[in-house]
N, C-alpha and C positions, 0 to 999 in steps of 0.2 A: 457376470462378474463378479457382482454382489457377494455370492455363494464361495467363489475360490479364491478370491484377494481379502476377503475381510478377516480380520482376528477376534476371535469370540472369549477367549479367556484371558486373563493376566498371564497365566502358566504359558498360554500360544504364544504371547506378545513375547515373554523370555524368551522362547524356543526361536523364534523369528529373528528375535534381535539377535541372537547368537548367530543364527545362520548368515545373516546379512553382515554379520562382521568379518567371519570366516572366510566367507566366498561372496564377497560383494557382486561379482558378475555371473555369478549362477542364481543368485538371489533376484535381482534385478531381470535376469533375462526370463525365468520364469514367468515374472509378472507381466514383462512385456510382452510375454507371446498371448494374451489375453484381448491385447488391440488387434486393429486392423492394420497391418500393413500393406504397401504395394509392393515391397521386396524388403525382404528379410536382411536382417545386419551382418555383416564378416566379423565383426568383433563388437562385443558391449563395451567396454569401456579402454581408451586410451589416455592415460593422463600423467602431468607433473603440476606441481604447485610451484616451480621456479619461474617459467614462463611467463604466464600458466598456460597450459595447454589443457583442455576438456572436450573429451569428445566421446558423448554416448553411443550406442547404436551405430557405430559408424558404417556408413554404406548403405543403411536403409533407405527407404522412400515411405513417404506415408504424406496423409494430410487430415489434420486436426480435426477437422470438421465433418470427415467421413466418421471418425470417431465420436463424435461428438452428437451427429445429427443422423446421418444416412444409418449407420448400422442399426439406430435404433427403429427405423422404420416399419421394418416387418412385425416386430414383437411389441413396440409401444408407439406405434405411429397415432395413436390417439389418446395418449397419454399426456399428462398436462407437464410441458415443459418449462415454462414460463408464466408466473403471475405476477403482472405490473399492478402496485397500488398507488394511485395519484396522490398529490400533494393535498387537494381539495378533499375528504372525505365523501363530498357531495358528488364529486363525478365519478363517471361509471368507471371501473376496473378494466383492466384489459386480460386475456388469456390467449396463450397460445399453446396448441399440442406441438409434439415433435415436429409431426407431418406440417402443420402451420409455420412453425420457425423454419424449418427446412426451406417452406416456399420463399417466404420475407429474405432471408440470407441470399438465397440464390437471384431473385429478384436484384437487389442492390449489387452483388457481384457481378453480374450482366451488364448492369446502370456503369460502373467501376471500370469495368474493360471498355465499355462503347466509349469512356470518356477518355480513354489512353493509359489507363491506371495498370502496369504489367506489373510481372513477377519481380520482386524486390525493390519497387517503388515503395517510398515511405507516403504513408497518410496519417497525417493529423487530425484526431476526433476532440472536439471542443462540444459536449453535448450536455444537455443536463440529464437524470436518472430518469431517462425514458425507455421503453424497449428497443427503440431505433440505435442507443447506444450499443446495447449488446449485439443487436444483428450488424452493425457497422465492425464492430471486433472479427466476429464470425465472416462477414462478407470478405472482408480484407485476405483474413486466414485463407477463405475460399481459392482465392486467385493465386495467392503467394505475394501479397503486398504485405507489408512490413507496416504494422498498425502503433502508433502513439498515441495515446490518450493523455489529455491535460486536462487536470480539474478545474472545470467549470466555477473556479474562485480565483483563477490566477488572473493576474492584469496584461494588459496587450502586450507590455515589456518582458513577461514572463512567456507569453507565447512565442513574439517574436524570436527570441534565444532558443527554443524549443524546435520550432519549425527551422531556422535557420540552421542549427548543428544538425538535425535529422536530413536536412536538404529536401523538407517535403515536397511534393507533387501536386498535393492535394490537401484542401481542409474539409472536412464535413463537420457544420454546426447548426445551431437553431436562431429563430428570431431572439428567445429570450428564456427563460426558467421563471419558475415558482420557487420560492423558497419560504414556508410558511404564509407570513399573511404580504410578503413582498413580491413585486417583478424585476426581473433583472435581465438587461439586456444583453446579449452575446453578439448578435453580427456585429452590434456596433464595437465591441471591444476587437473582434476580428479584424473588421475593418483597419482599426489603427493599426494594429499589427501588421498588417499584410503590406501597409505602405513600404516596408522595409524588407519583405521577402520575398526577392524574385525569384525563388524555387518554385513557388506556388502557382498553378496555370488553372486550376479549378477548383472552386468551392461549392457544395452541396448545404443549402437552406432548409432546415426541416423546420414544418409553421408550428409550434406549441402554443404560442400567446396569441396568435392572430394579428400580430401587429402585420405591419408592410416595411422592412427595413430595407436599408438602401442596398440596390442590388447593382452590381457593376457588370455591363453588357459584356458577354463573350466571357467572363470569369465564373460568375456568380448562375447556380441554377435552382430552383425550387426542387425539394425532393420529389412532391407527387408529378412534377412535369418530366423527371427523366427515371424515375424508379416504377412506377404503377404498373405501367404497360409492358415491365419486360418480362421474360420468361421466367416460369418458375423451375425450370431446370439449369442448373451451370455443372458442367464437370470442375469435380477438384482437381485442382494443380498438384501435379506429384514433388513433392518436396522431400530436399534431402533431410535426416533426422538432424542434421546441425545447421540447415539454413535459420537465420532469425526469423522467429513468429512477431515478436514486437521488441520496440526500446521503451522502456519507461523511466522518466527522468527523477531523479532522487536527490536530494541536498547531499552535499558533503561537506567538508571542512574547509574547501576552498569557496570561493564565490560563484563559480561556474555550474550550473547543475551538471550531473554526469547521468548520460544515457545508459540504463543497465539495460544489455541484451539477454534476450532469453529465446530459447531455440525450440523446433518444433517435437522433434521427439522426446528428450529428457523431461521437457516440461510437463507434456501430456501425461508421461507415466507418473512422475512425482505429485502432479495435481491431485488426478484420480485416485491413487492410493491413499495419499495424506486425507482426502476428504471422506472417503469411504470409511477408514479407521477412526479418526479423533472423532466425527460425529455421529459413527455407528449407524451408519444410514441404512434402512429398509427400504425395500421395493414401494411401499405404499406410502411412505412418508414424505410430509411438506415441510421443508428448510428455507430457513431465511437469515441472510445477513443482511447487515444493515448498513455496511460500508457503502462510500462510492466508488464506482468503478474508475473514477479519477485516480486511484491508488491501487495497490496490489493486490489486496485484499479483495477487492471487487474483480480484478480479472480472474484470480485463481478460485475463490471461493462463493462467486455468484454467477459468473461464465462457465469457466471453464470444467472447474474439478466436479460441479453438480450436472452438467450438461454430459459430460464424459462417462459417467458412471449411470448416466440416464432417470437422474433424480428430478423432482418437480420444485424449482427455484423460486423465491418469492423477489421481486424489485422493488424497493419503496422508492417513490419522488422526494417526498418531503421531510422533514423536523420531527425529533422526538417529542416536542412541546407544542405541534399545532394540530389540532384547533385546541389542545389541551394536553396536560403531562401525561395524558393516558392512553396516549395513541400508538405507542408502542405494543402497550396489551390488549387495546381494542383489535388491532390487526391478528395479533397470535389466535385472539379467540375467534375472529372472523374467520381465518383459513384452517383452523386448527393446526397450527405451527408444531412441529414435533423438535426440528433442531433449530436452536436460536444464538445469532452470534451478533456479539455490539462491542462496542469500546468502552475502557473502564470511564473516558469522561462521560459519555452518554448515562452510564450507570450513576455518577456521580451527581448530576446534574439534574437526574431524576429523584434523586434519594433527596436533595434539596426540597421538592415539592411534596414529600411525606408519602405517608404509605396509603393513603385513602385511593391514590389514583391506580395504585396497583390492585388493592382489595376490592375495588370492583368488579374486576375480572377474575373468571375461574382460571384460567392458563392450565387445564387439566392437561391439555394437549401435548405437553412439553416434554421430551424425555430428556434431551441434551441443552444445557447452555452455556453460552461459550462467551471468552473475552478475549480481545487482539487489540494490538497496536501499540501498548506499553504495559510497563509492568502494574497489576493492580493492587491496591493496596488491601489492609486487612478489614477494614471497615466496611469498603464496597463490596469484597469477596462476601462477607457475612450477611449485607443485607440482600444482596443479588441471591446468595443460596436459598436464604429464608422467604423472602417475600415474592420471588420470580419464581424459585425454584421449588419452593414449600419443602425444601429441606427431602425431596425424594429425587429431584432430577442432578444429575452430574454436571459439575462445574469443569470445563475445558479451559485452561487457561494457555492460550497459545503463544510461544514465542518461535517469530522469524522474521524476516525482513524483507522488501523489494529484492534484495538481492539472491535470495535464497530460493524463490520463486513458491515454495511451499511450507508448511509447517514443519519445524525442527524437533520441537520440543514440545510436549503436551502431555494433557490426560488423553485417554482413547476412550471416550463416550464413557458408560457405567461398569467398563469391566476393569480399571486401573485405579489405585488409591489418589485419593485428593488430599490436599493439604494446603489452606490459605496462603493464597503469595506466592505460593510456587507452582513455577508451570509445569513440571511434571519429569516425566522421563524423554529421551532422546525417543524419536520413532525409528522402526527400525532402517540400517542402512546409513543414519547418522551417526558421528560418532565426534561427539564434543569434549574439548578439553579443557581444563582452568591452566593457564601459565601465569607465574610469577612475573615479575618484572625482568628477569634475566632471560626470560623464556622457557623456562623450565617445567615441565608439568608439575602441578599440586596433588599429590595423590591423598592428602587427608581430607577429612569431611570439615564442614561449617567453616572454610577458611574461603576468602573472596579473592578471586583470580580473575583474569580476562579472557574472556568466551571465545575458545578458538574451536576450527575443526581440524582433524587429521587427516581426511580422505574426503575426496568429492560425492557428492548426490546429485541425481538426474537433472534435478529441478534447478541446481544454482547457475549463475548468471557465466556469461561466456566470457566476456569483455564489457570495455564501455565505449559508445558507439565512437568510431572515428579517432580513438586514442586506447591502444591496448596497453601502452605505458601507465595509464593513469590507473586503470584497470590493478594492474601490476603494483604499482604503488602504494594504493589505497589498502589494497584487501591481502596482498600474499607477500611484502615486503617489512613488515613490521616483526614477523618471527618466522623466519625462513623454513618451509614446508607444511606451513599451516595457513589456513584462511582466518584472518581476524576480525570478527565480527563487529567489534567498535563498543561493545557493551562490557559492563562487567557484571560476574553471576557468583553462586556460591551454589555447593553441593552438600546434601546431608548425609547424613550415614549409609541413608537406604538408597542414595544415587537419585534422588530428585534435587531437579535444580531451580535456584530463585532467582531471577534476574534483576540485579540491581540498576541499571540504568547504563545511560553514555558513559564512557571514558574518556570521548574524544571531543571536538568543538562542533558538536552537533546539539540542538537543543531538541526535545520533543514535546510540542506543544499539543495537546489535543489526540496524541498518535501520528501529527504530520510533524515530519523532521526537517530542520532549516540547519543550516552551516552558519556558523556565527558571521562568518565572512562576506555572505552574501546577503545578511539584514545590515552590517556595518557598512556594505557597499550601497547600498539603497539609501541608508542615512545621508552618508557623504556626498549623496547627490546635492544635498541642499547645499547652496552657495555660501550659507554662513556657518557650516562646520567643517572646521581642521581636521578633525579625528574623532573615532568613536569606537567603544567596545560595549559589546554583547554577551550575556551570560544567561544560565536560566536558574529560574527558582523556584521551590515547591509552589504550586497552586493547589486550593483544595479541590476542583472541579478540573482544572484542565492537565492537571499532572505537574506540567512544566508553565510558567511563564516567563517573558522575555523582558529582563532589566536594561537598559541602556546607558551608559556614562558616556557624555558626551560633551566634547570640548567646541566652542565659538569662538568666530574670529575674532569680532568685537562683542563688548557687554549687552546683555539681552536686557532690553528695556520691558517687554512683557512675555514672561516666560511659558504661561497659559498658549498664545500666538504661536510662540515657536515651537512647542511641542506638537501643536497641533499641524506647522508644516512639516515636522520632521514624519509627524504619521502619515499625512498625505502623502511624502517621499517613499515611505516603504510599501504603501497601498496600490501606488501606481508603478512601482519596480516589481513589486512580487506580487502582491495581495494583500486584503484587510486581514486574511488570517495570520500573516507575520508582524502585525504590528506589535512593538512592546507596550507593556503594561505599565512601566513606571522608565520616565527617561530623566535623569538627572543631569544637571550642567555642572560640569568641573572645570577647575583650570589645567589638570593634567591627570597622568593613567600611571599606575604603578608599573614602572619598568626596569628590568635588570640593564648591568652597563652596556650590555650590545643592543639593548633596544626591542627587547623581545615582552610584549604587555603580559604581566604576569595576571592570566586569569582565574587561576587559584585564589588568590586575595580577593577580587571581584565578587566572584562566588560566596565568599565567605562572608564578606559585606553585603550581598543581596538575600543572603540565607539568614541574615541576621546572626551569625556565629562569631562574631568579633574576638570572643575570648580564643579562639582555636586558629587566627589567622598566621600566628609562628613568626617566624624571624622575618625581620624588613630590613635588616641592618645591609642587606647587599642590593639593595634597590638603587637607582640612580637620585633617587630623592624620596628617601622613607618618610619625609613630612606628608606627602600628598595623600598616604591612607590616611592620616589623622583629618584631614580636608574630606575625604571620603565618607567618612563616617560620620563626622559631623553633621554631611549635607543629605544623608541616607533617607529616603523618601518612606 
């Protein structure tokens, strides 16, 4: 595959891009030929953005795990598929060849079948960053069960929402996890969630911390007792190209997380093709993405993309600063990592620790370094390029989303031009446009617009689980005939794109998206809170932080105590990753006469841009703005 699908020069990229736009069905059909299908498709693409209806490789049958594992066994059976680096550098790492990983996946797949999981059933996975997390995804896919990974930092309330929305039959979890110097219980959080999840019949518990968690008789089973004796052979379930592969919940501008659905065929083709080309992967390379598999980056670029192309992928349990801020660089040298992908938040936090932690390592194996999750700022880009890439590595700044499934706009390894803070060019088959407020395409250069897509691509979402109307309203109704990303962007005269950030009610904290409504709902669970409004504001490390304006029912005697209670409400309802950095108590909020909160004004206050607040005369109570400014934290 590497030789046939890989683009090797920028001129070849331009040719391929042109072909993909002129005849997308021929372009993607030829790429799909490189994969193993149980039955070929009748038609490459059938679509409209009005319903929306999106069908790729219609009528085809496949199993993604045959492509990620089985087809490599003859030529790559003894090649390393997965290298796992534990949280504690003193603990032994784990390595699986493609044959060993295939065996592990088949064993868990057989256990799932024995416990009553069938094709189409949903399995929620709440695990640390251990090999069993990747194995769980692949085992579900092997038997046609739909996996839904829940980031192991979410609260019991967040787990409950996702399990109930998916009507999951099973949960796979662990006793706990290591995160730096901390040990965090997971099974206890799951038990609390499952008190209100009637659909769950069985729970598999992996032993990571050697704790003895509470086990409910008849429901809870230890991993080693149900998996380790299973056969290492499990036939791959034939799946339709458009059968769901997984559901991944992501925040939107309303309070309820939405389950983005990705399907088997198109997602496979899209993730493999983009992985190979964005990172310019070669057969003997070692690739490492630091993301958590709880997010889409981990799905696409730790598990599926690398394994589909026969790559060696590194998975890391820990955090970048434990036991010291040189941990990332130590791992790169330890395994001879050639392609490295991390988030701007991680880069900025490591910048704050100075250069010595980087300069202590050679990093001479690196060829391509990547950034993903949020727009990268100029200072972080230059530091990354200079100190990590030694000014000889290509920086690939990926733009894509949970909903797109795979990278949409990026540099292609070391073959395409780079420009700090610019994501780069669209991948072949991706047709971005910038729209103005009226929905007209902007042709000029260096003008900001709404980033939309005017044609489908194989790895895009098909629906939101159980609510197709929500999918239509969120992504396809703002501008008729286009997919709306929710991001603003700029395009330079050479056609390179720079992503500006969210233009809707979504806050991007350390690359994690949160809807303003879901945070407000969590704050409002506090009995003394009448109403709240949250906005994002710039943060030097996280990109954005959360600023909450809160109206309380009665006078607050101890503001610190009240802030603590609100933080606990958010931690309980969502998880600590969503807690507001600043909480300002106010008597009112800037609202229009129709009752709409003017978040634009709140954002200006939070960002300290008081001079550009603009006209407030149309507000129900213009004087409230002066109060908010005077009380700003």
